[in-house]
N, C-alpha and C positions, 0 to 999 in steps of 0.2 A: 779615106775609109778605113775603119779599124779592122784588124784581122779577126777571123772567126776564132772562137774559143776552142782549144784543143786540149781535152783532159790529160792526154799523154804528155803534152808539152808543158802544161801548167797544172801540175798536181796540187791538191789542196794544201794550204798552209794555215797555221794557227797564229793568233795574235794574243799576246799577254800584256799585262801591265805589272810593272815592278815599282815599288815605292822606296824612295830614299828619304827616310825621316831622320833628320839630323837635329841634335841638341848639344848643349854644353853641360857636362857633368864632371864635377871635381876639377874644373879648370881645363878640361880636355874636350875637344870636338868628338862627339860620339854618334853612332849610327844604331838605329833599331834593327835587330836581326831576329829571324825566326828559324827554329830548328825544323828541318824538313821531316815530315812523317811518312812520306812515300818515296818510292823510286821515281826518277833517278836521284842519286845523291842522298838517299835516305840517311837521316841522322846528322847531315852536315848543316851548317848555318847558311842562311841565305837571306836576301831581302824579302820582305812580305810581298807576295804577288799572286797572280792567278790569271786564268784565261778570260778573255773578253767574250761575253755572250753575244749570240747572233743579233739580238735586238737591242744591245747596249751601245751607247756612245763610249768613247774612250774615257771621257770625264766621269760618266756614270759608273763605269767599271772601276775606275780609280777610287771613287768614294765608297763603292761597295766593298772593295778590298780593304780600304782604310778601316771600315767598320767591322768587317769580319775577321781580319787578321790582326790589326793593331788595336781593335776595340775602341776606336775613336770615331766620332761623328763630326761633320762640318769641317772647318779649318781650310786653310789655303794650300792648294796644290798647284805647282807649276810644271808644265810638261818640259822635261829636260832634254831628251834625245831619243832617237830610235836605234836599236841595236839588232842587226839582222844577219850576223855571220851564219852561213848555212849549217855550220857544225856546232852551233852554240848549245843545242839541245839534242841529246841522242835519240829522242823519241820520234821526232819528225821536224820538218822545217817550221821553226817558230821565230817570229819577229816580236820583240818586246818593245813597248813604249814605256820609258822610265819617267816617273813623276818624282818631283823633289819638293820637300817642305822643310821649314824650320819650325821646331816645336819646343816650347818651354819644357824643361825637364819635369816640372810639376804636372804638366798635362799628360805625361806618359805614365805617371805613377799608377793610375787605375788599370792600365793595360798590363803593366809588369807585375802587379800584385797577384799572387796566386797562379801565375801562368809560367811554368818553367820552360815553355817552348819559346819564350821571348826574352831577349836580353839587350842591354845597351853595351856596345863594344866601342872602345876608343878607336878613333880613326887611325891612329899611329900604331895600333896593336891589334889589328883585325885577325880573327881566326881564318882558317882555310875556308873560303866561301865556294858555294856551288856555282855551276854555270860560268858565265862571264861577269858575275856580280862584282869582283874586284875592279874591273874596268868601269863599271857603272858608278860605283862609289867614288872612284878617283875623278871621274868626269864631273860628278856633283860637287866635290870639294873644290875642283878648279873653277867651276862656275861660281860657287859661293865666294871664293877669295877674290875673283875678279869683280864681283858686284860690290864689294865693300867700298871701292873707290868712287862709285857713282850712285849708290842707292843705300838708304838706311835699313838694310836687311837685318843687321844685327839686333835692331830693336825688337824683332819678333821673338828673341830669346830672353827678353827681360820682362819684368813686371811693369805695369803702367807707370809706376814711379820708380826711379832708379838713380843711383849716384854715377858720377863720371868714372869713378873707380870700377864700378860694376860694368859699365859700358866698355872700358878699356880691357877688363878681364875677358869679356866675350870676344873682342877683336883679337886679343893675343891667343886665345884658344883656337880660333878659326885659322889664324895665320901660322900658329906654331912658333911664335917668336915674341920676344919682349919688345915693347914700344916705349919711346921716350915720352914720359908723362906730360911735360909742358907742351911739347909739340902736338901730341895726340889731342889734348884738350882744346888747344887753340884751333886745330883743324876741325874738330867736331862742332865747335861753336860757330866757326866761320861758314860751315856748310849750311846752316840754317835749318837743320833737321830737328833740333831739340830746343827746348826752352826751359829756363829755371822756373821753379814754382814759388820760391821764397820760403819754402818749408824745409826744415832740416830733419835728417833721420834721427831716430830716438836711440839712446844708449850709446855705448862706446866710451873708451877711456880718453879719447882726444876730442877736439872740437868737432861736433857733428857736421857731416857733409851735407851740402844742399841736395835736395831731390830734384831731378829733372823729369821731363816727359816729352813724348813726341809732339811736334807741332801739328796742329790740325791740317 
């Protein structure tokens, strides 16, 4: 039998959603940040986020925040982890559900244009972030790097047609290290995630590279 609810023993708590939207810009893994306009931590950079409404599901709140804060609609969001340190928010007890997504940098251009409260920050040079958001970002980067070995997640950061060089660039940006070119290409082809199109990219001073695409 469940114990009766005691308001004194179980005071109210709030639930929020924070979004970790990652991309590759200038060859570096980067994160979308928003400058806070209210206390606490007013003026500091943070992950886009907000409180979950009483009648909202977590996924509904995540997509609402994606539209309101990041000015994006649709897209893939994956629930990352729950963060519930009792002291993570000075206002009250707040548990946040972090969501994670990979977004092509071109898709973020409309959100960044004309909005000085948003910026892309390199993962290896993040500013001082509010709350426990450094831990959330680090958790997302660890998850992403781990997924590279068993899922074609890097393809989410590329256009539908891409070269093997572009695919390697994305992997190197995520991992923060250089990869052996022949070994990388052999591994990608052996995984069966991509296929050649027989079409070559246009322009360039050298022999044009073949364009690849994700396998259906």
